C-alpha positions in Angstrom: 96.5 106.5 123.5 93.5 104.3 124.4 92.2 104.1 127.9 93.5 100.6 128.2 97.0 101.6 127.2 96.9 104.6 129.5 96.0 102.4 132.4 98.7 99.9 131.6 101.2 102.8 131.4 100.3 104.2 134.8 100.0 101.0 136.8 102.7 98.4 137.6 101.5 94.8 137.5 104.1 93.7 140.1 102.7 96.3 142.6 99.2 95.3 142.0 99.8 91.5 142.3 101.9 92.0 145.4 98.9 93.2 147.3 97.4 89.6 147.2 100.4 87.4 146.3 103.7 87.2 148.1 106.3 87.6 145.4 110.0 87.1 145.5 112.6 88.2 142.9 113.6 85.5 140.6 116.1 86.8 138.0 114.3 89.4 136.0 110.9 88.1 137.0 108.9 87.6 140.2 107.6 84.3 141.5 105.0 83.2 144.0 102.3 80.7 144.8 99.4 80.8 142.4 96.2 82.4 143.9 94.0 80.6 141.4 94.6 77.0 142.2 95.9 74.9 145.2 99.7 75.6 145.1 101.4 75.3 148.5 104.8 73.8 147.7 106.6 75.2 144.6 106.1 78.7 143.3 104.5 78.3 139.9 103.1 81.8 139.5 105.3 84.3 137.7 105.1 88.0 136.9 107.2 89.5 134.1 107.8 93.3 134.7 109.3 93.8 131.2 106.1 92.7 129.4 103.7 93.5 132.3 102.2 90.0 132.0 101.8 87.0 134.4 101.5 83.3 134.0 100.9 80.2 136.1 103.0 77.3 135.0 101.3 75.0 137.4 97.9 73.2 137.4 95.7 76.0 136.2 97.9 77.3 133.4 96.3 80.7 133.4 97.9 84.0 132.4 97.4 87.4 130.9 97.9 91.1 131.7 96.8 93.4 134.5 93.2 93.3 133.3 92.9 89.5 133.3 94.5 89.3 136.7 91.8 91.6 138.3 89.0 89.8 136.4 90.1 86.4 137.7 91.0 87.6 141.2 87.8 89.5 141.8 85.5 87.4 139.5 84.4 90.4 137.5 84.0 91.1 133.8 86.2 93.3 131.6 84.0 96.4 132.0 84.2 96.2 135.8 87.9 95.5 135.8 88.4 98.5 133.5 86.5 100.7 135.9 88.4 99.5 139.0 91.8 99.9 137.4 90.9 103.3 135.9 90.0 104.6 139.4 93.3 103.2 140.7 95.2 104.8 137.9 93.4 108.1 138.1 92.2 107.7 134.5 88.8 109.3 133.8 86.5 107.0 131.8 83.5 109.3 131.6 82.7 113.0 132.3 80.6 113.7 135.2 77.0 114.8 134.4 77.9 118.5 134.9 80.9 118.3 132.5 78.8 116.4 130.0 76.1 119.1 130.2 78.7 121.9 129.7 80.2 120.1 126.8 76.8 119.8 125.0 76.1 123.5 125.7 79.4 124.5 124.1 78.8 122.3 121.1 75.4 123.9 120.7 76.9 127.4 120.8 79.4 126.5 118.1 76.7 124.9 116.0 74.6 128.0 116.2 77.6 130.2 115.3 78.3 128.0 112.3 74.8 128.3 111.0 75.0 132.1 111.5 78.3 132.4 109.7 77.0 130.2 106.9 73.9 132.4 106.5 75.9 135.6 106.4 78.1 134.1 103.7 75.2 133.3 101.5 73.0 136.4 102.1 74.9 139.4 103.5 76.1 142.2 101.2 79.4 142.4 102.9 80.1 138.8 101.8 79.9 139.5 98.1 83.7 139.5 97.6 83.9 136.4 99.8 81.5 134.5 97.6 83.6 135.7 94.6 86.7 134.4 96.3 85.1 130.9 96.8 84.0 130.9 93.2 87.5 131.7 92.1 88.8 128.8 94.3 86.2 126.5 92.6 84.4 125.7 95.8 80.8 125.0 94.9 77.6 125.4 96.7 77.3 121.8 97.8 80.7 121.9 99.4 79.8 125.1 101.2 76.8 123.3 102.7 78.7 120.0 103.4 81.5 121.8 105.3 79.2 124.6 106.5 81.7 127.2 105.3 80.7 130.7 106.4 81.7 134.4 106.9 82.3 136.4 110.0 81.1 140.0 109.5 83.7 142.7 110.1 81.9 143.7 113.3 82.9 143.7 117.0 79.7 142.2 118.3 77.4 140.9 115.5 77.9 137.2 116.6 77.8 138.1 120.3 74.4 139.8 119.9 73.0 137.0 117.8 74.0 134.3 120.3 72.6 136.3 123.1 69.2 136.3 121.4 69.4 132.5 121.2 69.7 132.3 125.0 73.5 131.9 125.5 75.2 133.9 128.2 78.4 135.8 127.7 80.5 133.5 129.9 79.3 130.5 127.9 80.1 132.1 124.6 83.5 133.1 125.8 84.1 129.5 127.1 83.3 128.3 123.6 86.2 130.4 122.3 84.1 132.9 120.3 84.9 136.0 122.3 87.9 138.0 123.4 88.0 140.0 126.5 90.3 142.6 128.1 91.2 143.5 131.7 88.3 145.9 131.9 85.8 143.1 131.2 85.0 144.4 127.7 84.2 141.5 125.3 84.1 141.4 121.5 83.9 138.8 118.7 87.1 136.9 118.2 86.5 136.4 114.5 85.9 139.4 112.3 86.0 139.8 108.5 87.2 136.2 108.0 86.2 133.2 106.0 85.0 130.6 108.5 85.7 126.8 108.4 83.8 125.1 111.2 85.8 122.3 112.8 83.9 119.2 113.8 85.0 116.2 115.8 85.0 112.6 114.7 81.2 112.4 115.5 80.4 115.5 113.4 79.8 117.8 116.4 80.9 121.5 116.0 83.7 122.1 118.4 85.8 125.0 117.0 86.6 127.2 114.0 89.4 127.9 111.6 89.3 131.4 110.2 91.1 132.7 107.1 92.1 136.3 106.7 90.5 138.0 103.7 92.6 141.2 103.6 96.3 141.8 103.5 96.3 143.8 106.8 94.8 140.9 108.8 97.2 138.9 110.9 97.6 136.0 111.3 96.5 134.6 108.0 94.9 131.7 109.7 93.3 132.0 113.2 91.9 129.0 115.1 89.7 128.8 118.1 91.6 128.5 121.3 91.7 125.2 123.2 88.5 124.7 125.2 86.8 121.9 127.2 85.6 120.4 123.9 88.5 121.3 121.5 92.2 120.7 121.5 94.1 121.7 118.3 96.6 118.9 118.8 93.9 116.2 119.0 91.8 117.2 116.0 91.9 116.6 112.2 89.8 118.7 109.9 87.4 116.7 107.9 87.8 113.4 109.8 84.0 113.1 110.4 83.5 113.1 106.6 86.6 111.1 105.7 86.6 108.2 108.3 84.5 105.8 106.3 86.5 106.4 103.1 89.8 106.1 104.9 88.7 102.7 106.2 87.5 101.7 102.8 90.6 102.8 100.9 92.9 101.7 103.7 94.7 105.0 103.3 94.6 108.4 105.0 95.9 111.3 103.0 97.0 114.2 105.3 97.2 117.7 103.8 97.8 121.1 105.4 94.9 123.4 104.4 91.2 123.6 104.9 90.7 124.3 101.2 92.8 121.3 100.2 90.3 119.0 102.1 87.2 120.8 100.8 88.4 120.5 97.1 89.6 116.9 97.6 86.2 115.8 98.9 84.3 117.9 96.3 86.2 116.1 93.5 85.6 112.6 95.0 88.8 112.1 97.0 87.2 111.7 100.4 90.0 110.0 102.3 91.7 113.3 102.9 92.0 115.2 106.2 94.1 118.2 107.4 96.2 118.9 110.4 95.3 122.2 112.0 98.6 124.0 111.1 101.9 122.7 109.8 102.8 120.5 112.8 101.3 117.0 112.6 100.9 115.7 116.1 101.1 112.3 117.8 97.5 112.5 119.0 96.2 113.2 115.4 98.1 110.2 114.1 96.7 108.1 116.9 93.2 108.9 115.8 93.9 107.8 112.3 95.5 104.5 113.5 92.1 103.3 114.4 91.1 103.4 110.7 94.1 102.4 108.7 97.8 101.7 109.0 98.7 103.5 105.7 99.4 107.2 105.8 100.3 109.6 103.0 101.5 113.1 103.8 100.7 115.6 101.0 101.9 118.8 102.4 103.0 121.9 100.5 106.1 121.7 98.3 107.6 124.9 99.8 110.4 124.8 102.4 107.9 125.2 105.3 105.8 122.4 104.0 108.8 120.1 103.5 110.0 120.9 107.0 106.5 120.1 108.3 106.6 116.8 106.4 109.8 115.8 108.0 108.6 116.8 111.5 105.4 114.9 110.8 107.2 111.8 109.8 109.4 111.9 112.9 106.3 112.2 115.0 104.7 109.4 113.0 107.5 107.0 113.8 107.1 107.8 117.5 103.3 107.7 117.6 102.3 104.8 115.5 102.1 101.3 117.0 105.1 99.0 117.0 104.7 95.3 117.0 107.1 92.6 118.2 107.7 90.2 115.3 109.8 87.0 115.3 112.5 87.2 112.7 114.8 84.2 111.8 118.5 85.3 112.2 120.3 82.0 111.8 120.1 78.3 112.3 118.0 77.6 115.4 117.9 81.3 116.2 114.9 83.7 116.4 115.1 87.3 117.3 112.0 89.2 118.5 112.4 92.6 116.9 110.2 95.7 117.3 109.1 97.0 113.9 106.9 99.9 112.9 103.5 98.5 112.2 102.5 101.1 109.6 103.2 102.2 106.0 104.2 105.8 105.7 104.2 107.5 102.3 104.9 111.0 100.9 103.0 112.7 98.1 105.5 115.0 96.6 103.6 118.0 95.3 104.7 119.7 92.0 106.8 122.8 92.8 104.5 125.7 93.6 101.3 123.7 93.6 99.1 122.9 96.6 97.0 119.8 96.7 93.7 121.6 95.8 95.4 123.2 92.8 96.7 119.8 91.6 93.3 118.2 91.9 91.5 121.0 90.1 94.0 121.2 87.3 94.0 117.5 86.6 92.4 114.9 88.8 94.4 112.2 87.0 97.6 113.9 88.2 96.5 113.6 91.8 95.5 109.9 91.3 99.0 109.3 89.8 100.6 111.0 92.8 98.7 108.8 95.2 99.4 105.7 93.2 103.1 106.5 93.0 103.5 107.9 96.5 107.1 107.8 97.7 107.8 105.4 100.6 109.0 107.0 103.8 112.6 105.7 103.4 113.0 106.8 99.8 111.9 110.3 100.9 114.3 110.3 103.8 117.2 109.3 101.5 116.5 112.3 99.4 115.9 114.8 102.3 118.9 113.7 104.4 121.2 114.1 101.4 120.3 117.7 100.6 122.8 119.4 102.9 125.6 116.8 102.6 128.4 116.3 100.1 128.4 112.6 99.5 131.8 112.9 97.7 133.5 113.5 101.0 134.3 111.0 103.8 132.6 113.2 106.3 129.4 113.5 104.2 129.2 109.8 103.7 129.7 109.1 107.4 127.0 111.6 108.4 124.6 110.3 105.8 125.0 106.7 107.1 124.5 107.9 110.7 121.2 109.5 109.7 119.9 106.6 107.7 121.0 103.5 109.6 118.7 103.9 112.6 115.8 104.3 110.3 116.6 101.3 108.0 116.9 99.2 111.2 113.2 99.8 111.8 112.1 98.2 108.5 110.3 95.0 109.4 110.4 93.4 105.9 113.7 91.7 105.4 113.7 92.1 101.6 113.0 95.9 101.9 115.6 96.2 104.6 118.3 94.6 102.4 117.2 96.9 99.5 117.7 100.0 101.6 121.0 98.8 102.9 122.2 98.3 99.3 120.9 101.8 98.4 122.8 103.3 101.3 126.0 101.5 100.1 125.4 102.7 96.5 124.9 106.3 97.4 127.9 106.4 99.7 129.9 104.2 97.3 130.8 102.0 100.2 131.2 98.2 100.6 127.8 96.7 101.3 129.4 94.4 103.9 130.5 97.5 105.9 126.9 98.9 105.8 125.4 95.5 106.9 127.9 95.2 109.8 126.9 98.7 111.0 123.2 97.8 110.5 123.6 94.6 112.5 125.0 96.6 115.4 121.5 98.0 115.9 120.1 94.4 116.1 122.4 93.3 119.0 120.1 95.1 121.4 117.3 92.8 120.3 116.7 89.7 122.5 117.7 86.5 120.9 116.2 83.1 121.8 117.9 79.8 121.0 115.1 77.4 120.0 117.0 74.2 121.0 118.8 75.7 124.0 117.7 77.5 127.1 117.6 81.3 126.5 119.5 83.7 128.7 117.2 86.6 128.2 113.4 86.8 128.3 112.3 88.2 124.9 109.4 90.6 124.6 106.2 88.8 123.9 106.0 88.2 120.2 102.9 89.2 118.3 103.4 87.7 114.8 99.9 88.5 113.6 96.5 89.6 114.9 95.0 86.1 114.7 92.6 87.2 117.5 91.1 89.9 115.3 90.9 87.7 112.3 89.1 85.0 114.2 86.5 87.5 115.6 85.9 88.9 112.1 85.1 85.4 110.8 82.9 84.6 113.8 81.0 87.9 113.4 80.5 87.0 109.8 79.4 83.3 110.5 78.2 83.1 114.1 76.5 79.8 113.5 79.9 78.2 113.2 80.8 78.8 116.9 80.4 75.1 117.8 83.5 74.5 115.5 85.7 76.4 117.9 84.2 75.7 121.3 87.6 74.3 122.4 88.9 77.9 122.4 89.2 79.8 125.7 89.3 83.5 126.4 92.7 82.8 127.9 93.9 82.3 124.3 93.4 86.1 123.7 96.2 88.2 125.1 94.7 91.6 124.3 92.0 92.8 126.8 89.8 94.4 124.1 89.5 91.4 121.9 89.2 89.1 124.9 86.3 91.1 126.1 84.7 91.0 122.6 85.1 87.2 122.4 83.6 86.6 125.9 80.6 88.8 125.1 80.2 87.2 121.7 80.2 83.7 123.1 77.6 84.7 125.6 75.4 86.5 123.0 75.6 83.6 120.5 74.7 81.0 123.1 71.7 82.9 124.5 70.3 85.1 121.7 67.3 83.9 119.7 68.9 85.3 116.5 72.2 87.0 115.9 71.9 90.8 115.4 75.4 92.3 115.0 74.3 95.8 115.7 72.5 94.7 118.9 75.6 92.8 119.9 77.9 95.8 119.5 75.5 97.9 121.6 75.8 95.4 124.4 79.6 95.9 124.7 81.3 98.2 127.2 82.6 101.5 125.8 86.2 100.4 125.2 85.3 97.0 123.8 82.7 98.6 121.6 85.2 100.5 119.6 87.1 97.3 118.8 83.8 95.5 118.2 82.6 98.2 115.7 85.9 98.0 113.7 85.7 94.2 113.6 82.1 94.2 112.6 82.8 96.5 109.7 85.7 94.3 108.6 83.4 91.2 108.7 81.1 92.9 106.1 84.1 93.3 103.7 85.9 90.0 104.1 85.6 87.6 101.2 86.1 83.8 101.4 84.5 80.6 100.1 81.6 79.8 102.4 82.3 76.1 102.0 85.7 76.6 103.6 84.5 78.8 106.4 84.4 76.0 109.1 88.0 75.0 108.4 89.1 78.6 108.1 87.6 79.5 111.5 89.2 76.4 113.1 92.6 77.3 111.6 92.3 80.8 113.0 91.5 79.3 116.4 94.4 76.8 116.3 96.8 79.6 115.3 95.7 81.7 118.2 96.2 78.7 120.6 99.6 77.9 119.1 100.8 81.5 119.6 99.8 81.3 123.2 101.5 77.9 123.8 104.7 79.0 122.0 104.9 82.2 124.1 104.4 80.1 127.3 107.2 77.7 126.2 109.6 80.6 125.6 108.9 81.9 129.1 109.3 78.5 130.7 112.7 78.0 129.2 113.8 81.3 130.4 112.5 80.6 133.9 114.4 77.4 134.1 117.6 79.4 133.9 116.5 81.7 136.7 115.0 79.1 139.1 117.0 77.0 141.7 117.3 73.3 140.7 115.3 72.1 143.7 112.4 74.3 142.5 112.4 73.2 138.8 110.3 70.1 139.0 106.9 71.7 138.4 108.4 74.0 135.6 110.0 71.0 133.9 106.7 69.1 134.0 105.0 72.1 132.5 107.6 72.3 129.7 106.8 68.7 128.6 103.0 69.5 128.8 103.2 72.6 126.8 105.6 71.0 124.3 103.0 68.4 123.8 100.3 71.0 123.3 102.4 72.8 120.7 102.9 69.6 118.7 99.2 68.7 119.0 98.1 72.1 117.9 100.5 72.1 115.0 99.1 68.8 113.8 95.5 70.1 114.1 96.5 73.3 112.2 98.2 71.4 109.4 94.9 69.8 108.6 93.1 73.1 108.3 93.0 75.9 105.8 96.0 78.3 105.8 94.9 81.7 107.2 95.2 84.5 104.7 97.6 87.3 105.6 95.8 90.2 103.8 92.5 90.5 105.6 91.5 94.2 105.7 90.8 94.6 109.4 91.4 98.3 109.5 
């Protein structure tokens, strides 16, 4: 979860706005006099608790989320608003200097230990059989260096004594997770007689170790560093520092279980592979990957434990990965805003008895074929959920349908959704109409808006596409074309991170002597910088006809504006049903104004290039 999302989760917009604006309940929203323009008669300022957004339907027409409200109320930029709201929410943006110093010290200890383990592996007589083991596993010298693989001597204090000679104290070494102590205060090396895999964070800093037993009497087989101020097992993916660029390039992250699987995959040229630290894939690990791609393939072991971990991982993936509200036509004049999983989840089904590293070493083409033909999530679920059921019985069919219907309901592509409904009907030998009726029952909870009539319910804010990101990618690629979209306002951006990037980009373009994308990224606040870096990288990969660039950029801007006006129109029509007749005049006027803006923007958009839908932003 990002800092922005964490702040939004912890703070309530209604509470914050109520401190400066007198609000009254109006149906499912709150109304008051707008604090941003002269508004003394009719309340035109509305706060929507369900979407945590606000909008003025009066003269100023401004709106946004909790960040934009503070920015406009206090006349501050995004960075200052972020700091103010983080303090209010109790969210820590930066470590204090002492914490930062301690973290650097622990990283230095782990880096020194990694170099020591690596040296022992290559030179110590005790490591002869370990070197033979690595040779047997086909791990070459370059991989040993790249991953800094090492060996912990079968000694109680060899690492301790080495680190002490380097100036590290016993409490520091213990805090780094490299020592074990007893009640008497005696300390000894945590890792002894084990093959060592240093664990690095996304930035390549040494934060922990994974240690493999090298004799049958050692338990457990794999031993990780304990959680520390710089390491959390549930947050970390092995090999991500080396894989992140390739994951972004391939638009696919392959998740395996073992350290060796990652090492061999990278060694043989498959560098978009990472490993979960153990069999349980976590929400935080998936969240890290979501910054790089929205396509994930799980390639866990084919045994029962691996299959169970795959299923647990997929359940977590469905919970952890971002959902988007997308408008879906459901009938004449009807649009339903439905929440759909904004990710593609795949399964690499390993040959029985083979781990990923073995498959890659035996035949790299087999691995490529497994990746190319990875099983979509739902196909895998169909197979897994049928394993313990007898689909020849009424009870088995009913249970199978109960397990699959909630998952099929989350498919956002209508063609795929119908396909899986047909597959469920086929497997259960049921009437497809019965399956569709049950599937439609899951949709009744979704808010429906009548386009030509006043809606009863306020739908969740639709996000049909990331037009904001696409526009910024184009502008970063062709900054000289900014005059083509000067009509655009930061209010057209409904996400605080892209809004902050746009504001900063406009300022930089209009004042800088020459455009330097790297210098611009460095000028951004920490949260906006992450978004800026991702969009800058995408701008380097995007391909389009330079001659069409002005029209393409304008089209992106008009689509962004159209999305804003359509959202506002939906909210206005809802508010008319919740507002007393005597207070509807200003709202009604705004409906006509926004309807005109929608028509005007559509005409402008029709004259421009149609925006592509397959731009690789991630």
